[in-house]
C-alpha positions as CSV (number, residue, x, y, z in Angstrom):
1,M,0.1,0.0,0.0
2,A,1.6,3.3,-1.1
3,F,1.5,6.4,1.2
4,D,-1.0,8.2,-1.2
5,D,-3.3,5.4,-0.8
6,E,-4.0,6.2,2.8
7,F,-5.6,9.6,1.8
8,P,-8.9,10.1,0.1
9,D,-9.0,11.3,-3.5
10,W,-9.8,14.8,-3.0
11,F,-6.9,15.4,-0.5
12,R,-4.3,14.0,-3.1
13,R,-5.7,16.2,-5.6
14,R,-5.4,19.3,-3.4
15,R,-2.0,18.4,-2.3
16,R,-0.8,18.2,-6.0
17,S,-2.3,21.6,-6.8
18,F,-0.7,23.2,-3.6
19,F,2.9,21.8,-4.4
20,G,2.3,22.7,-8.1
21,S,1.5,26.3,-7.4
22,L,4.2,26.5,-4.8
23,F,6.9,25.6,-7.1
24,E,5.5,27.7,-9.8
25,D,5.6,30.8,-7.3
26,I,9.2,29.8,-6.7
27,D,10.1,29.6,-10.3
28,R,8.5,33.1,-11.0
29,M,10.5,34.5,-8.2
30,F,13.8,33.1,-9.5
31,Q,12.9,34.4,-12.9
32,E,12.1,38.0,-11.5
33,M,15.6,37.9,-9.6
34,E,17.4,36.9,-12.6
35,R,15.7,39.5,-14.7
36,M,16.6,42.2,-12.0
37,M,20.2,40.9,-11.8
38,E,20.5,41.1,-15.6
39,E,19.3,44.8,-15.6
40,E,21.7,45.7,-12.9
41,I,24.6,44.2,-14.7
42,R,23.4,46.1,-18.1
43,Q,23.2,49.4,-16.3
44,F,26.5,48.9,-14.5
45,T,28.5,47.8,-17.7
46,S,27.1,50.8,-19.5
47,R,28.9,53.1,-17.1
48,V,32.2,51.2,-17.5
49,P,35.1,53.6,-18.9
50,K,36.2,52.3,-22.3
51,D,39.7,51.3,-21.0
52,Y,37.9,48.5,-19.1
53,V,36.1,46.9,-22.2
54,R,38.1,44.7,-24.6
55,E,36.9,42.3,-27.3
56,R,38.8,39.0,-27.8
57,K,38.7,36.4,-30.3
58,L,38.2,32.7,-29.3
59,P,39.9,29.9,-31.0
60,D,36.5,28.9,-32.7
61,G,36.4,32.4,-34.4
62,T,33.7,34.0,-32.1
63,T,34.2,37.2,-30.5
64,V,33.7,37.8,-26.8
65,R,33.5,41.1,-24.8
66,E,35.4,41.2,-21.7
67,I,35.0,43.9,-19.1
68,G,37.1,44.6,-16.1
69,P,39.2,44.4,-13.9
70,F,36.8,45.6,-11.0
71,V,38.4,45.7,-7.7
72,Y,36.6,46.7,-4.4
73,G,37.3,45.8,-0.8
74,Y,37.5,47.4,2.6
75,S,39.6,47.0,5.9
76,I,38.4,47.5,9.3
77,K,40.4,48.3,12.3
78,I,39.8,49.7,15.8
79,G,41.0,53.2,16.2
80,P,42.7,54.6,19.3
81,D,39.5,55.8,20.6
82,G,38.0,52.4,20.5
83,K,35.7,52.9,17.4
84,P,35.9,51.0,14.2
85,E,37.6,52.6,11.2
86,I,36.4,51.5,7.8
87,R,38.7,52.2,4.8
88,E,37.6,51.3,1.3
89,F,40.1,50.5,-1.7
90,G,39.5,49.6,-5.3
91,N,38.3,51.3,-8.5
92,V,34.6,50.6,-7.9
93,K,32.8,53.4,-5.8
94,P,29.3,53.6,-4.8
95,G,27.3,56.4,-6.5
96,R,24.1,58.3,-6.6
97,F,22.9,56.3,-9.7
98,G,24.6,52.8,-8.8
99,P,28.3,51.8,-8.6
100,Q,30.8,54.0,-10.6
101,V,34.1,52.6,-12.1
102,K,37.0,54.9,-11.8
103,E,40.0,54.7,-14.1
104,E,42.3,54.8,-11.1
105,R,42.4,52.2,-8.5
106,E,42.3,53.4,-4.8
107,P,45.2,51.4,-2.9
108,L,44.6,49.9,0.5
109,V,46.3,52.4,2.8
110,D,46.9,52.0,6.5
111,I,47.8,54.9,8.9
112,V,49.8,54.2,12.2
113,E,50.2,57.0,14.6
114,T,52.8,57.1,17.4
115,D,53.9,59.9,19.7
116,K,56.6,61.0,17.3
117,E,55.8,59.8,13.8
118,I,52.8,58.8,11.4
119,Q,53.6,55.9,9.3
120,I,51.7,55.3,6.1
121,V,51.6,51.7,4.4
122,A,50.0,51.5,0.9
123,E,49.6,48.4,-1.2
124,L,50.6,49.0,-4.8
125,P,51.0,45.6,-6.4
126,G,52.3,45.6,-10.1
127,V,54.3,48.8,-10.2
128,E,57.9,49.7,-10.2
129,K,59.4,52.2,-7.7
130,E,60.1,54.7,-10.4
131,D,56.3,54.8,-11.4
132,I,55.3,55.9,-7.8
133,K,54.8,59.7,-7.1
134,V,54.3,61.0,-3.6
135,Y,53.5,64.5,-2.7
136,G,53.1,65.7,0.8
137,T,52.1,68.8,2.9
138,E,51.7,69.2,6.6
139,D,48.2,67.8,6.6
140,T,47.9,65.5,3.6
141,L,49.7,62.9,1.6
142,T,49.0,62.1,-2.1
143,I,49.9,58.7,-3.8
144,S,49.6,58.1,-7.4
145,V,50.8,55.8,-10.2
146,D,50.1,56.5,-13.9
147,T,51.2,53.6,-16.2
148,P,49.4,52.1,-19.2
149,Q,49.1,49.0,-16.9
150,R,48.2,50.1,-13.6
151,K,46.6,53.5,-12.2
152,Y,46.6,54.3,-8.5
153,Y,45.5,57.4,-6.7
154,K,44.7,58.1,-3.1
155,E,44.9,61.2,-1.1
156,V,45.3,60.8,2.7
157,Q,44.3,63.2,5.5
158,L,47.0,62.8,8.1
159,P,46.0,62.8,11.8
160,A,48.6,65.4,12.9
161,K,51.0,67.9,11.2
162,V,54.2,66.4,9.8
163,N,57.5,67.5,8.6
164,V,57.4,66.4,4.9
165,K,61.2,67.3,4.4
166,E,62.4,64.7,6.8
167,A,60.0,61.9,5.4
168,K,61.7,58.4,4.9
169,T,60.3,55.9,2.3
170,Q,60.8,52.2,1.4
171,Y,59.0,50.3,-1.4
172,K,59.4,46.4,-1.3
173,N,57.3,43.6,-2.8
174,G,54.4,46.0,-3.8
175,V,54.1,47.7,-0.4
176,L,55.1,51.4,0.0
177,E,56.0,52.6,3.6
178,I,56.2,56.1,4.3
179,K,57.6,57.5,7.9
180,L,56.9,61.2,8.6
181,P,58.1,62.8,11.9
182,K,55.3,64.9,13.5
183,L,55.9,68.6,13.9
184,E,56.3,69.8,17.4
185,E,53.5,72.3,17.9
186,T,54.1,75.0,20.6
187,K,50.9,76.0,22.1
188,K,50.4,79.6,21.5
189,P,47.4,81.6,23.3
190,K,44.9,82.9,20.8
191,G,44.2,86.7,20.8
192,E,45.9,89.5,22.3
193,E,47.4,89.7,25.8
194,I,45.3,91.5,28.4
195,K,47.2,93.4,31.0
196,I,46.0,92.8,34.6
197,E,45.7,96.0,36.6
């Protein structure tokens, strides 16, 4: 005796129609999600810079369109005040009308502050030391690379004023380290001195 034989005829028909409509609903839901994803991809690829779109011939003679590379990531660390600091990197940025692809990739940068100096560590894989340009002021540091293969750009707001002329740098295995000594700030009173009578 089969399991279905234990139930009346009307119940077996009702069960088949219930499960049939359930699977039809799930199928419609997946089709709608697939349509939405295709629309998102179409809108995203329409905003991709021309440098990121290539056509390539396959051995069978057909041509495929390749788009990329796209890089996006973030790092999280706990700051000195105990609050998390989130830093994004890559060439995809959120925009008002969806993700935007930039020509330059934003490198992953970490800032370490001690009593006497600020150390900047930037990941710049795939470039030579001669391709890296670093500019600094007392408050900011700009790192850029512009080669046909790689483009990086990052402007860093420094947590304290530094002496750029005494900066020390090192580039090894795709990692740039910059050490900037802090400027000693003497606290000057604001305003004019008032004589006490």
